[in-house]
C-alpha angles and dihedrals in degrees: 000000000000115000118214114238089225093056116103103233119209110235132210114266098226135035122278111279108259096225094061131075108267089222092054091053093046088057092047092052090049093052091052094046092055092047095049091049096046093053098031094239117173096201140010132183131180141173129198131194128188122200092355093307122112105234105171143017118185134177134191136183126355138339082193119012093187096061090028090241104167119226116254132178092262094064116114128214139188103262098198113191098007081080084077090070091054088049093048092050090050091052091048092053089055089050092049086052093053090243094113137022127211092228092052112126115238103204138043136025106339091014120121094250090032112190095325092119133044127358123305125250092056130212122269117306094356091116092050094064114115132195088252091054090057094046091052096043088243098122090115102249149349091117134135090192140080119248092289123041096222092070090070131238119312100189142342101267093122099105092219089076098046133082102014088185089073129079117228096267092052089047095051088054092046092051093049092050099039110027111064117202117257098208141027110266114266098024108082136037114233117164106229129180088186091060091060091049085059087053088055089058091046090056091051093048094049098042101031088226133107113270095244093049094049093049091047090056101037102038116008100046095047086051092052092246114146108163110052114120139170110268124244127225111240137048085252088056092061110132126225110287090010116141123235113251125227132198131168094202109031136028107251091205099051110028098076139029101237092189088064092049084069111137095009099053112341107110128103120208146150120253087250091055088054092049092049089054098047092048088062093054100035100097089232114141104228096076125033113248121232091232129054118258092250092051089049092050090052094047092051095044116102127209119247090246091061110019098177098059127061125176104319093333139087110234136185143192090265092063094249122146124205149148131196134196136203134176134143103297102022150044121197136182131185117187138179113190126202094242097064104279130127123179142167131194133180136182129193100230135053115241102185089204090054101043098041089042092051091233098159094067097057089046093056093045089053090051089050092051091046092061105075096173123052112194122222122253133029128288 
């Protein structure tokens, strides 16, 4: 793509890494500059690992364009729906330990959450919902999306985005009482943020611990991740090292209650945190995974009714695993490819064209292809 000489090109915020070929990095920087200009992105940060070894961290633009704070690898972002991959991994750890079963019912007498929420008797099919149904977005409803998430939201029927005056417990009860399921569980894919919030409550019921604390102990600490936290709501709640979010259509700090996004989308992290995580569930041999091979196979297996989504992860016929996230103020992507690469990229704005057109993935694949020589060792 030709670059106009009058266009101000975003530059990398650090020198080219010495172990790489300078021409490769120059190409990478040009690809990112074109992308940032095309989608009006203030700041971008990515990390790439190869064969379970982190090779490159690269940052561009601003963590805060108002104060001219440059992006650096330590800047943390809301990661939105990539949080679902962490929740799914935590659930699978409990399954592996025999503390939970995928076919366990969630609601009703004998269910994990029992009759704690909503009014018994429940509406049709609610008592049939299993843990596996929630992991696979096959609960039968509670979705603001069409049958595939890349088509974008169609309405606001995902309870997560309704009734901000309610806390999550009140919202769960309201949804059970007022939003009937559209389909029998297990028969129809409907991407549901609310369903993954229910999994957070399942984790808390089974472990007796707060969701954040259990994930920290069972998932983050074994991966060597120390600085992930749950996001706050307002600009005043911005945590140390967290970027400033920008959006041309909605205020990233008032539109959603981030505390209610919780186990479906509430974490903040660096791209390197995300790569450290995915390297420990990637089935590559260089670093030990935190789940057993059979457990990983189960987590990444997709049902026939929805062959491109496993349990908390998008999957494809090439044996790649991924998850993306997008809310006002951010876009995020985490990918494991079948040929030994893991990467994460996050930006601090939401471009509707970019997020619904899945533009971050082609960018990262172009970056990978632009690097012809990968040095030994880890940065």
